[in-house]
N, CA, C, O and CB atoms as a CASP TS submission, in Angstrom:
PFRMAT TS
TARGET T0000
AUTHOR 0000-0000-0000
METHOD Language model
MODEL 1
PARENT N/A
ATOM      1  N   UNK     1       7.571  -0.928 -20.817  1.00  0.00           N
ATOM      2  CA  UNK     1       6.950  -2.219 -20.560  1.00  0.00           C
ATOM      3  C   UNK     1       6.682  -2.897 -21.905  1.00  0.00           C
ATOM      4  O   UNK     1       6.408  -2.241 -22.910  1.00  0.00           O
ATOM      5  CB  UNK     1       5.629  -2.061 -19.730  1.00  0.00           C
ATOM      6  N   UNK     2       6.769  -4.209 -21.890  1.00  0.00           N
ATOM      7  CA  UNK     2       6.609  -4.973 -23.121  1.00  0.00           C
ATOM      8  C   UNK     2       6.240  -6.412 -22.766  1.00  0.00           C
ATOM      9  O   UNK     2       6.546  -6.884 -21.672  1.00  0.00           O
ATOM     10  CB  UNK     2       7.907  -4.926 -23.981  1.00  0.00           C
ATOM     11  N   UNK     3       5.595  -7.092 -23.680  1.00  0.00           N
ATOM     12  CA  UNK     3       5.292  -8.511 -23.512  1.00  0.00           C
ATOM     13  C   UNK     3       6.121  -9.278 -24.535  1.00  0.00           C
ATOM     14  O   UNK     3       6.007  -9.051 -25.739  1.00  0.00           O
ATOM     15  CB  UNK     3       3.752  -8.804 -23.684  1.00  0.00           C
ATOM     16  N   UNK     4       6.946 -10.178 -24.045  1.00  0.00           N
ATOM     17  CA  UNK     4       7.797 -10.985 -24.914  1.00  0.00           C
ATOM     18  C   UNK     4       7.123 -12.322 -25.192  1.00  0.00           C
ATOM     19  O   UNK     4       6.590 -12.964 -24.287  1.00  0.00           O
ATOM     20  CB  UNK     4       9.191 -11.200 -24.277  1.00  0.00           C
ATOM     21  N   UNK     5       7.155 -12.733 -26.459  1.00  0.00           N
ATOM     22  CA  UNK     5       6.581 -14.017 -26.862  1.00  0.00           C
ATOM     23  C   UNK     5       7.606 -14.769 -27.714  1.00  0.00           C
ATOM     24  O   UNK     5       8.555 -14.177 -28.229  1.00  0.00           O
ATOM     25  CB  UNK     5       5.240 -13.814 -27.648  1.00  0.00           C
ATOM     26  N   UNK     6       7.401 -16.065 -27.852  1.00  0.00           N
ATOM     27  CA  UNK     6       8.298 -16.880 -28.657  1.00  0.00           C
ATOM     28  C   UNK     6       8.160 -16.543 -30.135  1.00  0.00           C
ATOM     29  O   UNK     6       7.178 -15.942 -30.571  1.00  0.00           O
ATOM     30  CB  UNK     6       8.022 -18.362 -28.427  1.00  0.00           C
ATOM     31  N   UNK     7       9.168 -16.947 -30.883  1.00  0.00           N
ATOM     32  CA  UNK     7       9.205 -16.700 -32.320  1.00  0.00           C
ATOM     33  C   UNK     7       7.977 -17.308 -33.005  1.00  0.00           C
ATOM     34  O   UNK     7       7.622 -18.459 -32.750  1.00  0.00           O
ATOM     35  CB  UNK     7      10.499 -17.275 -32.929  1.00  0.00           C
ATOM     36  N   UNK     8       7.344 -16.537 -33.859  1.00  0.00           N
ATOM     37  CA  UNK     8       6.193 -17.014 -34.610  1.00  0.00           C
ATOM     38  C   UNK     8       4.848 -16.729 -33.969  1.00  0.00           C
ATOM     39  O   UNK     8       3.812 -16.853 -34.624  1.00  0.00           O
ATOM     40  CB  UNK     8       6.320 -18.456 -34.819  1.00  0.00           C
ATOM     41  N   UNK     9       4.847 -16.355 -32.715  1.00  0.00           N
ATOM     42  CA  UNK     9       3.588 -16.120 -31.999  1.00  0.00           C
ATOM     43  C   UNK     9       2.878 -14.875 -32.522  1.00  0.00           C
ATOM     44  O   UNK     9       1.650 -14.862 -32.611  1.00  0.00           O
ATOM     45  CB  UNK     9       3.848 -15.979 -30.495  1.00  0.00           C
ATOM     46  N   UNK    10       3.621 -13.838 -32.865  1.00  0.00           N
ATOM     47  CA  UNK    10       2.995 -12.610 -33.377  1.00  0.00           C
ATOM     48  C   UNK    10       2.185 -12.910 -34.636  1.00  0.00           C
ATOM     49  O   UNK    10       1.073 -12.406 -34.798  1.00  0.00           O
ATOM     50  CB  UNK    10       4.068 -11.531 -33.677  1.00  0.00           C
ATOM     51  N   UNK    11       2.741 -13.730 -35.523  1.00  0.00           N
ATOM     52  CA  UNK    11       2.026 -14.088 -36.753  1.00  0.00           C
ATOM     53  C   UNK    11       0.758 -14.876 -36.441  1.00  0.00           C
ATOM     54  O   UNK    11      -0.277 -14.664 -37.072  1.00  0.00           O
ATOM     55  CB  UNK    11       2.936 -14.905 -37.684  1.00  0.00           C
ATOM     56  N   UNK    12       0.836 -15.789 -35.465  1.00  0.00           N
ATOM     57  CA  UNK    12      -0.339 -16.580 -35.083  1.00  0.00           C
ATOM     58  C   UNK    12      -1.440 -15.684 -34.523  1.00  0.00           C
ATOM     59  O   UNK    12      -2.610 -15.832 -34.876  1.00  0.00           O
ATOM     60  CB  UNK    12       0.048 -17.652 -34.046  1.00  0.00           C
ATOM     61  N   UNK    13      -1.059 -14.757 -33.652  1.00  0.00           N
ATOM     62  CA  UNK    13      -2.042 -13.848 -33.058  1.00  0.00           C
ATOM     63  C   UNK    13      -2.652 -12.955 -34.137  1.00  0.00           C
ATOM     64  O   UNK    13      -3.861 -12.720 -34.148  1.00  0.00           O
ATOM     65  CB  UNK    13      -1.389 -12.984 -31.949  1.00  0.00           C
ATOM     66  N   UNK    14      -1.812 -12.464 -35.040  1.00  0.00           N
ATOM     67  CA  UNK    14      -2.306 -11.610 -36.123  1.00  0.00           C
ATOM     68  C   UNK    14      -3.324 -12.357 -36.975  1.00  0.00           C
ATOM     69  O   UNK    14      -4.351 -11.795 -37.356  1.00  0.00           O
ATOM     70  CB  UNK    14      -1.142 -11.119 -37.000  1.00  0.00           C
ATOM     71  N   UNK    15      -3.045 -13.601 -37.267  1.00  0.00           N
ATOM     72  CA  UNK    15      -3.963 -14.403 -38.075  1.00  0.00           C
ATOM     73  C   UNK    15      -5.285 -14.627 -37.333  1.00  0.00           C
ATOM     74  O   UNK    15      -6.354 -14.552 -37.939  1.00  0.00           O
ATOM     75  CB  UNK    15      -3.318 -15.758 -38.438  1.00  0.00           C
ATOM     76  N   UNK    16      -5.220 -14.900 -36.036  1.00  0.00           N
ATOM     77  CA  UNK    16      -6.429 -15.132 -35.242  1.00  0.00           C
ATOM     78  C   UNK    16      -7.322 -13.888 -35.188  1.00  0.00           C
ATOM     79  O   UNK    16      -8.547 -14.001 -35.231  1.00  0.00           O
ATOM     80  CB  UNK    16      -6.049 -15.561 -33.824  1.00  0.00           C
ATOM     81  N   UNK    17      -6.713 -12.709 -35.094  1.00  0.00           N
ATOM     82  CA  UNK    17      -7.486 -11.475 -34.987  1.00  0.00           C
ATOM     83  C   UNK    17      -7.724 -10.796 -36.327  1.00  0.00           C
ATOM     84  O   UNK    17      -8.460  -9.812 -36.399  1.00  0.00           O
ATOM     85  CB  UNK    17      -6.791 -10.522 -34.066  1.00  0.00           C
ATOM     86  N   UNK    18      -7.111 -11.308 -37.387  1.00  0.00           N
ATOM     87  CA  UNK    18      -7.288 -10.704 -38.701  1.00  0.00           C
ATOM     88  C   UNK    18      -6.657  -9.329 -38.806  1.00  0.00           C
ATOM     89  O   UNK    18      -7.219  -8.428 -39.428  1.00  0.00           O
ATOM     90  CB  UNK    18      -8.745 -10.610 -39.026  1.00  0.00           C
ATOM     91  N   UNK    19      -5.485  -9.166 -38.197  1.00  0.00           N
ATOM     92  CA  UNK    19      -4.792  -7.882 -38.256  1.00  0.00           C
ATOM     93  C   UNK    19      -3.346  -8.123 -38.692  1.00  0.00           C
ATOM     94  O   UNK    19      -2.959  -9.260 -38.962  1.00  0.00           O
ATOM     95  CB  UNK    19      -4.845  -7.151 -36.875  1.00  0.00           C
ATOM     96  N   UNK    20      -2.558  -7.068 -38.760  1.00  0.00           N
ATOM     97  CA  UNK    20      -1.179  -7.200 -39.230  1.00  0.00           C
ATOM     98  C   UNK    20      -0.233  -7.560 -38.087  1.00  0.00           C
ATOM     99  O   UNK    20      -0.544  -7.368 -36.912  1.00  0.00           O
ATOM    100  CB  UNK    20      -0.722  -5.903 -39.898  1.00  0.00           C
ATOM    101  N   UNK    21       0.934  -8.089 -38.466  1.00  0.00           N
ATOM    102  CA  UNK    21       1.980  -8.386 -37.482  1.00  0.00           C
ATOM    103  C   UNK    21       2.401  -7.105 -36.769  1.00  0.00           C
ATOM    104  O   UNK    21       2.717  -7.114 -35.579  1.00  0.00           O
ATOM    105  CB  UNK    21       3.204  -9.053 -38.162  1.00  0.00           C
ATOM    106  N   UNK    22       2.399  -6.008 -37.517  1.00  0.00           N
ATOM    107  CA  UNK    22       2.810  -4.720 -36.943  1.00  0.00           C
ATOM    108  C   UNK    22       1.851  -4.285 -35.839  1.00  0.00           C
ATOM    109  O   UNK    22       2.287  -3.778 -34.806  1.00  0.00           O
ATOM    110  CB  UNK    22       2.878  -3.640 -38.039  1.00  0.00           C
ATOM    111  N   UNK    23       0.551  -4.477 -36.047  1.00  0.00           N
ATOM    112  CA  UNK    23      -0.426  -4.123 -35.011  1.00  0.00           C
ATOM    113  C   UNK    23      -0.180  -4.937 -33.749  1.00  0.00           C
ATOM    114  O   UNK    23      -0.257  -4.415 -32.637  1.00  0.00           O
ATOM    115  CB  UNK    23      -1.865  -4.348 -35.517  1.00  0.00           C
ATOM    116  N   UNK    24       0.115  -6.212 -33.929  1.00  0.00           N
ATOM    117  CA  UNK    24       0.388  -7.078 -32.781  1.00  0.00           C
ATOM    118  C   UNK    24       1.642  -6.596 -32.061  1.00  0.00           C
ATOM    119  O   UNK    24       1.661  -6.504 -30.834  1.00  0.00           O
ATOM    120  CB  UNK    24       0.550  -8.554 -33.227  1.00  0.00           C
ATOM    121  N   UNK    25       2.683  -6.292 -32.817  1.00  0.00           N
ATOM    122  CA  UNK    25       3.930  -5.808 -32.217  1.00  0.00           C
ATOM    123  C   UNK    25       3.734  -4.533 -31.421  1.00  0.00           C
ATOM    124  O   UNK    25       4.253  -4.401 -30.312  1.00  0.00           O
ATOM    125  CB  UNK    25       4.966  -5.575 -33.290  1.00  0.00           C
ATOM    126  N   UNK    26       2.987  -3.594 -31.982  1.00  0.00           N
ATOM    127  CA  UNK    26       2.729  -2.336 -31.277  1.00  0.00           C
ATOM    128  C   UNK    26       1.908  -2.565 -30.011  1.00  0.00           C
ATOM    129  O   UNK    26       2.142  -1.917 -28.991  1.00  0.00           O
ATOM    130  CB  UNK    26       2.005  -1.350 -32.197  1.00  0.00           C
ATOM    131  N   UNK    27       0.955  -3.478 -30.076  1.00  0.00           N
ATOM    132  CA  UNK    27       0.147  -3.788 -28.894  1.00  0.00           C
ATOM    133  C   UNK    27       1.018  -4.412 -27.797  1.00  0.00           C
ATOM    134  O   UNK    27       0.878  -4.078 -26.621  1.00  0.00           O
ATOM    135  CB  UNK    27      -1.016  -4.743 -29.266  1.00  0.00           C
ATOM    136  N   UNK    28       1.920  -5.320 -28.191  1.00  0.00           N
ATOM    137  CA  UNK    28       2.772  -5.984 -27.205  1.00  0.00           C
ATOM    138  C   UNK    28       3.811  -5.037 -26.611  1.00  0.00           C
ATOM    139  O   UNK    28       4.349  -5.297 -25.534  1.00  0.00           O
ATOM    140  CB  UNK    28       3.468  -7.175 -27.837  1.00  0.00           C
ATOM    141  N   UNK    29       4.091  -3.945 -27.310  1.00  0.00           N
ATOM    142  CA  UNK    29       5.013  -2.932 -26.797  1.00  0.00           C
ATOM    143  C   UNK    29       4.273  -1.825 -26.045  1.00  0.00           C
ATOM    144  O   UNK    29       4.888  -0.858 -25.595  1.00  0.00           O
ATOM    145  CB  UNK    29       5.825  -2.330 -27.943  1.00  0.00           C
ATOM    146  N   UNK    30       2.947  -1.969 -25.910  1.00  0.00           N
ATOM    147  CA  UNK    30       2.091  -0.991 -25.223  1.00  0.00           C
ATOM    148  C   UNK    30       2.154   0.378 -25.890  1.00  0.00           C
ATOM    149  O   UNK    30       2.030   1.398 -25.212  1.00  0.00           O
ATOM    150  CB  UNK    30       2.499  -0.867 -23.753  1.00  0.00           C
ATOM    151  N   UNK    31       2.346   0.419 -27.218  1.00  0.00           N
ATOM    152  CA  UNK    31       2.400   1.691 -27.939  1.00  0.00           C
ATOM    153  C   UNK    31       1.020   2.115 -28.433  1.00  0.00           C
ATOM    154  O   UNK    31       0.836   3.256 -28.856  1.00  0.00           O
ATOM    155  CB  UNK    31       3.366   1.589 -29.119  1.00  0.00           C
ATOM    156  N   UNK    32       0.056   1.209 -28.381  1.00  0.00           N
ATOM    157  CA  UNK    32      -1.328   1.538 -28.725  1.00  0.00           C
ATOM    158  C   UNK    32      -2.228   1.051 -27.597  1.00  0.00           C
ATOM    159  O   UNK    32      -1.916   0.086 -26.900  1.00  0.00           O
ATOM    160  CB  UNK    32      -1.748   0.899 -30.095  1.00  0.00           C
ATOM    161  N   UNK    33      -3.344   1.740 -27.438  1.00  0.00           N
ATOM    162  CA  UNK    33      -4.312   1.375 -26.400  1.00  0.00           C
ATOM    163  C   UNK    33      -5.686   1.329 -27.038  1.00  0.00           C
ATOM    164  O   UNK    33      -6.262   2.365 -27.370  1.00  0.00           O
ATOM    165  CB  UNK    33      -4.282   2.383 -25.199  1.00  0.00           C
ATOM    166  N   UNK    34      -6.207   0.127 -27.207  1.00  0.00           N
ATOM    167  CA  UNK    34      -7.534  -0.071 -27.792  1.00  0.00           C
ATOM    168  C   UNK    34      -8.067  -1.406 -27.292  1.00  0.00           C
ATOM    169  O   UNK    34      -7.354  -2.160 -26.629  1.00  0.00           O
ATOM    170  CB  UNK    34      -7.486  -0.030 -29.365  1.00  0.00           C
ATOM    171  N   UNK    35      -9.324  -1.692 -27.613  1.00  0.00           N
ATOM    172  CA  UNK    35      -9.895  -2.989 -27.231  1.00  0.00           C
ATOM    173  C   UNK    35      -9.105  -4.124 -27.863  1.00  0.00           C
ATOM    174  O   UNK    35      -8.811  -5.125 -27.209  1.00  0.00           O
ATOM    175  CB  UNK    35     -11.376  -3.077 -27.647  1.00  0.00           C
ATOM    176  N   UNK    36      -8.761  -3.965 -29.139  1.00  0.00           N
ATOM    177  CA  UNK    36      -7.996  -5.001 -29.831  1.00  0.00           C
ATOM    178  C   UNK    36      -6.628  -5.188 -29.187  1.00  0.00           C
ATOM    179  O   UNK    36      -6.183  -6.321 -29.002  1.00  0.00           O
ATOM    180  CB  UNK    36      -7.836  -4.648 -31.315  1.00  0.00           C
ATOM    181  N   UNK    37      -5.963  -4.101 -28.848  1.00  0.00           N
ATOM    182  CA  UNK    37      -4.634  -4.195 -28.223  1.00  0.00           C
ATOM    183  C   UNK    37      -4.720  -4.936 -26.888  1.00  0.00           C
ATOM    184  O   UNK    37      -3.866  -5.767 -26.576  1.00  0.00           O
ATOM    185  CB  UNK    37      -4.030  -2.781 -28.010  1.00  0.00           C
ATOM    186  N   UNK    38      -5.750  -4.633 -26.108  1.00  0.00           N
ATOM    187  CA  UNK    38      -5.915  -5.320 -24.812  1.00  0.00           C
ATOM    188  C   UNK    38      -6.165  -6.815 -25.018  1.00  0.00           C
ATOM    189  O   UNK    38      -5.638  -7.641 -24.273  1.00  0.00           O
ATOM    190  CB  UNK    38      -7.084  -4.693 -24.009  1.00  0.00           C
ATOM    191  N   UNK    39      -6.965  -7.162 -26.024  1.00  0.00           N
ATOM    192  CA  UNK    39      -7.231  -8.579 -26.321  1.00  0.00           C
ATOM    193  C   UNK    39      -5.963  -9.290 -26.777  1.00  0.00           C
ATOM    194  O   UNK    39      -5.711 -10.434 -26.398  1.00  0.00           O
ATOM    195  CB  UNK    39      -8.322  -8.710 -27.400  1.00  0.00           C
ATOM    196  N   UNK    40      -5.167  -8.603 -27.593  1.00  0.00           N
ATOM    197  CA  UNK    40      -3.907  -9.187 -28.066  1.00  0.00           C
ATOM    198  C   UNK    40      -2.981  -9.453 -26.886  1.00  0.00           C
ATOM    199  O   UNK    40      -2.399 -10.533 -26.787  1.00  0.00           O
ATOM    200  CB  UNK    40      -3.218  -8.252 -29.093  1.00  0.00           C
ATOM    201  N   UNK    41      -2.840  -8.484 -25.997  1.00  0.00           N
ATOM    202  CA  UNK    41      -1.959  -8.660 -24.829  1.00  0.00           C
ATOM    203  C   UNK    41      -2.453  -9.788 -23.924  1.00  0.00           C
ATOM    204  O   UNK    41      -1.661 -10.595 -23.438  1.00  0.00           O
ATOM    205  CB  UNK    41      -1.866  -7.349 -24.025  1.00  0.00           C
ATOM    206  N   UNK    42      -3.761  -9.836 -23.703  1.00  0.00           N
ATOM    207  CA  UNK    42      -4.333 -10.890 -22.866  1.00  0.00           C
ATOM    208  C   UNK    42      -4.050 -12.265 -23.475  1.00  0.00           C
ATOM    209  O   UNK    42      -3.623 -13.181 -22.772  1.00  0.00           O
ATOM    210  CB  UNK    42      -5.856 -10.679 -22.693  1.00  0.00           C
ATOM    211  N   UNK    43      -4.289 -12.407 -24.773  1.00  0.00           N
ATOM    212  CA  UNK    43      -4.059 -13.685 -25.440  1.00  0.00           C
ATOM    213  C   UNK    43      -2.578 -14.069 -25.410  1.00  0.00           C
ATOM    214  O   UNK    43      -2.236 -15.235 -25.211  1.00  0.00           O
ATOM    215  CB  UNK    43      -4.558 -13.623 -26.886  1.00  0.00           C
ATOM    216  N   UNK    44      -1.713 -13.089 -25.608  1.00  0.00           N
ATOM    217  CA  UNK    44      -0.270 -13.363 -25.608  1.00  0.00           C
ATOM    218  C   UNK    44       0.175 -13.945 -24.266  1.00  0.00           C
ATOM    219  O   UNK    44       0.990 -14.867 -24.221  1.00  0.00           O
ATOM    220  CB  UNK    44       0.522 -12.075 -25.914  1.00  0.00           C
ATOM    221  N   UNK    45      -0.361 -13.405 -23.184  1.00  0.00           N
ATOM    222  CA  UNK    45       0.033 -13.876 -21.849  1.00  0.00           C
ATOM    223  C   UNK    45      -0.649 -15.198 -21.503  1.00  0.00           C
ATOM    224  O   UNK    45       0.017 -16.151 -21.100  1.00  0.00           O
ATOM    225  CB  UNK    45      -0.308 -12.818 -20.788  1.00  0.00           C
ATOM    226  N   UNK    46      -1.960 -15.258 -21.657  1.00  0.00           N
ATOM    227  CA  UNK    46      -2.722 -16.439 -21.218  1.00  0.00           C
ATOM    228  C   UNK    46      -2.563 -17.641 -22.120  1.00  0.00           C
ATOM    229  O   UNK    46      -2.360 -18.750 -21.626  1.00  0.00           O
ATOM    230  CB  UNK    46      -4.170 -16.101 -21.123  1.00  0.00           C
ATOM    231  N   UNK    47      -2.648 -17.458 -23.436  1.00  0.00           N
ATOM    232  CA  UNK    47      -2.653 -18.582 -24.359  1.00  0.00           C
ATOM    233  C   UNK    47      -1.285 -18.948 -24.915  1.00  0.00           C
ATOM    234  O   UNK    47      -1.042 -20.100 -25.273  1.00  0.00           O
ATOM    235  CB  UNK    47      -3.563 -18.285 -25.479  1.00  0.00           C
ATOM    236  N   UNK    48      -0.383 -17.954 -24.987  1.00  0.00           N
ATOM    237  CA  UNK    48       0.927 -18.199 -25.603  1.00  0.00           C
ATOM    238  C   UNK    48       2.080 -18.034 -24.632  1.00  0.00           C
ATOM    239  O   UNK    48       3.238 -17.996 -25.049  1.00  0.00           O
ATOM    240  CB  UNK    48       1.126 -17.273 -26.770  1.00  0.00           C
ATOM    241  N   UNK    49       1.786 -17.935 -23.340  1.00  0.00           N
ATOM    242  CA  UNK    49       2.793 -17.859 -22.285  1.00  0.00           C
ATOM    243  C   UNK    49       3.774 -16.710 -22.464  1.00  0.00           C
ATOM    244  O   UNK    49       4.974 -16.859 -22.233  1.00  0.00           O
ATOM    245  CB  UNK    49       3.550 -19.145 -22.220  1.00  0.00           C
ATOM    246  N   UNK    50       3.244 -15.554 -22.881  1.00  0.00           N
ATOM    247  CA  UNK    50       4.074 -14.362 -22.995  1.00  0.00           C
ATOM    248  C   UNK    50       4.488 -13.877 -21.627  1.00  0.00           C
ATOM    249  O   UNK    50       3.815 -14.146 -20.633  1.00  0.00           O
ATOM    250  CB  UNK    50       3.340 -13.257 -23.747  1.00  0.00           C
ATOM    251  N   UNK    51       5.609 -13.154 -21.575  1.00  0.00           N
ATOM    252  CA  UNK    51       6.152 -12.657 -20.313  1.00  0.00           C
ATOM    253  C   UNK    51       6.222 -11.137 -20.359  1.00  0.00           C
ATOM    254  O   UNK    51       6.786 -10.563 -21.289  1.00  0.00           O
ATOM    255  CB  UNK    51       7.553 -13.262 -20.033  1.00  0.00           C
ATOM    256  N   UNK    52       5.647 -10.490 -19.351  1.00  0.00           N
ATOM    257  CA  UNK    52       5.670  -9.033 -19.271  1.00  0.00           C
ATOM    258  C   UNK    52       6.978  -8.599 -18.627  1.00  0.00           C
ATOM    259  O   UNK    52       7.329  -9.069 -17.545  1.00  0.00           O
ATOM    260  CB  UNK    52       4.450  -8.492 -18.471  1.00  0.00           C
ATOM    261  N   UNK    53       7.703  -7.693 -19.298  1.00  0.00           N
ATOM    262  CA  UNK    53       8.976  -7.187 -18.774  1.00  0.00           C
ATOM    263  C   UNK    53       8.943  -5.665 -18.761  1.00  0.00           C
ATOM    264  O   UNK    53       8.204  -5.044 -19.525  1.00  0.00           O
ATOM    265  CB  UNK    53      10.178  -7.703 -19.622  1.00  0.00           C
ATOM    266  N   UNK    54       9.743  -5.078 -17.894  1.00  0.00           N
ATOM    267  CA  UNK    54       9.818  -3.596 -17.799  1.00  0.00           C
ATOM    268  C   UNK    54      10.897  -3.041 -18.662  1.00  0.00           C
ATOM    269  O   UNK    54      11.094  -1.827 -18.701  1.00  0.00           O
ATOM    270  CB  UNK    54      10.053  -3.151 -16.371  1.00  0.00           C
TER
END
């Protein structure tokens, strides 16, 4: 499972949360499970129109 976002969105999310692009990428790939990862995934879907794919 993964959340796909448009180009540049990972950098925007990373800047908003004060974390690295890599952390955002891992969260969107569901490779980490934490409060921050859940917030990143929620924001990607709700605010940046990310799409969850299997």
